[in-house]
C-alpha positions in Angstrom: -36.3 -68.2 -22.1 -36.0 -67.7 -18.4 -37.2 -70.0 -15.6 -40.0 -67.6 -14.8 -41.2 -67.6 -18.5 -41.2 -71.4 -18.4 -43.2 -71.4 -15.3 -45.7 -69.0 -16.7 -45.8 -70.8 -20.1 -49.5 -71.5 -20.9 -49.1 -73.6 -24.0 -47.6 -77.1 -24.4 -44.5 -76.1 -26.4 -42.1 -76.5 -23.5 -44.1 -79.3 -21.9 -41.1 -81.0 -20.5 -39.9 -78.0 -18.4 -43.6 -77.2 -17.5 -44.3 -80.7 -16.3 -41.1 -80.9 -14.3 -41.9 -77.5 -12.6 -45.5 -78.5 -11.7 -44.4 -81.8 -10.5 -42.2 -80.2 -8.0 -45.3 -78.4 -6.4 -47.7 -79.5 -3.9 -51.4 -79.0 -4.5 -51.5 -76.3 -2.0 -48.6 -74.5 -3.8 -50.4 -74.8 -7.2 -53.6 -73.5 -5.8 -51.8 -70.6 -4.2 -50.1 -69.8 -7.5 -53.4 -70.0 -9.4 -55.0 -67.7 -6.9 -52.0 -65.2 -6.9 -52.1 -65.1 -10.7 -55.7 -64.4 -10.9 -56.2 -66.9 -13.5 -59.7 -67.7 -15.0 -59.5 -71.4 -14.9 -57.3 -74.4 -13.7 -57.0 -77.2 -16.2 -55.5 -80.7 -15.7 -55.1 -83.4 -18.3 -54.6 -87.0 -16.9 -53.4 -89.6 -19.3 -53.6 -93.1 -17.8 -51.9 -96.2 -19.3 -52.4 -99.9 -18.5 -55.8 -99.4 -16.9 -58.0 -102.3 -15.8 -59.7 -103.5 -19.0 -63.0 -104.1 -17.2 -63.0 -100.7 -15.5 -62.7 -98.8 -18.7 -65.5 -100.8 -20.4 -68.1 -100.5 -17.7 -70.5 -97.4 -18.3 -72.0 -97.7 -14.8 -68.5 -97.8 -13.2 -67.5 -94.6 -15.3 -70.6 -92.8 -14.1 -69.8 -93.7 -10.6 -66.3 -92.4 -11.1 -67.6 -89.1 -12.3 -69.8 -88.7 -9.1 -67.0 -89.6 -6.8 -64.6 -87.3 -8.7 -66.9 -84.4 -8.4 -67.3 -85.1 -4.6 -63.6 -85.4 -4.2 -62.7 -82.1 -5.8 -65.9 -80.3 -4.5 -67.4 -79.5 -7.8 -71.3 -79.3 -8.2 -72.5 -81.4 -11.0 -74.9 -79.7 -13.5 -77.1 -82.5 -14.9 -76.4 -86.2 -15.2 -73.2 -87.5 -16.6 -73.2 -88.5 -20.3 -71.3 -91.8 -21.1 -71.4 -93.1 -24.7 -69.5 -95.9 -26.5 -68.5 -95.3 -29.9 -65.6 -95.1 -32.3 -65.1 -95.7 -36.1 -62.2 -98.0 -35.7 -60.5 -100.1 -33.0 -57.9 -97.4 -32.4 -60.4 -95.1 -31.0 -63.4 -97.2 -30.0 -64.3 -96.9 -26.4 -66.4 -94.9 -23.9 -66.4 -91.2 -23.9 -67.9 -89.2 -21.1 -68.7 -85.6 -20.2 -70.0 -84.0 -17.0 -70.9 -80.3 -16.9 -70.0 -78.8 -13.7 -71.2 -75.4 -12.5 -67.6 -74.1 -12.9 -66.9 -75.8 -16.3 -66.5 -79.3 -17.5 -65.0 -82.7 -16.8 -64.5 -84.9 -20.0 -62.7 -88.0 -21.0 -62.2 -90.9 -23.5 -61.4 -94.5 -22.8 -59.5 -96.3 -25.4 -60.3 -100.1 -25.5 -57.5 -101.0 -27.9 -54.7 -99.8 -25.6 -56.6 -99.8 -22.2 -55.8 -96.1 -21.8 -57.9 -93.2 -20.5 -57.5 -89.5 -21.3 -59.3 -87.3 -18.9 -59.6 -83.4 -18.7 -60.8 -81.5 -15.8 -61.4 -77.9 -16.4 -62.8 -75.4 -13.8 -62.7 -71.8 -12.7 -62.8 -73.1 -9.1 -59.6 -74.3 -7.7 -59.0 -78.0 -6.9 -56.0 -80.1 -6.0 -54.8 -81.4 -9.3 -52.5 -84.0 -7.8 -55.1 -85.4 -5.4 -57.5 -85.5 -8.2 -55.0 -87.3 -10.6 -54.0 -90.0 -8.1 -57.7 -90.6 -7.6 -58.1 -91.3 -11.2 -55.1 -93.5 -11.4 -56.4 -95.7 -8.5 -60.0 -95.7 -9.7 -59.0 -97.2 -13.1 -56.1 -99.3 -11.8 -53.6 -97.5 -14.2 -50.0 -98.8 -14.3 -48.7 -95.4 -15.3 -49.9 -91.7 -15.3 -48.9 -88.4 -17.1 -50.4 -85.2 -16.0 -50.3 -81.7 -17.3 -51.4 -78.6 -15.4 -52.2 -75.3 -17.0 -53.7 -72.0 -15.8 -56.2 -70.5 -18.3 -56.2 -66.7 -18.6 
C-alpha cells in the first residue's frame, strides 16, 4: 500500500497510519483536502478518557456543551438536543446525547464506569476537527484524547 493509498483510506483497518497522517495536518489543511476531494461529509470521532466525573454526569452541562460546540464549529442546530441517561449495566451506563444539525448529526455517549466520553461529529459542511476536539477535551476536563478523521464519500 502506497502512502497515497493510506492517506485516502476511508476505513479503520489502517488506523495507525491514518491517525498519524491526520495528526500531521492543521485544520486548514484538512479542510482544504476535504474540499479538493469533493467528499460528501467530514466525520470526526473523539474519545476522551479521565473526564471530570461531575461534568459527564450533568445533563444540563451536556446540553450546554452541545450548544457551545455547534456555535464553535458554526453548525445550525435543528431542534433541541436530546440527552438521556440509561444503560443495562455499569459498564455502559451514562448519558447519551444527540443533536441534529442542518448538515447532519452530533452524537455521543458518556460512560460513568470509566469516566470516558465517546463523541461523533458528522457534517457535510466543513469544520476544524482539531479545534473541535480540543474544545471537547477542555470542556469535559479529559486527561487524554484520541481522534479519528474520515472523509465520507
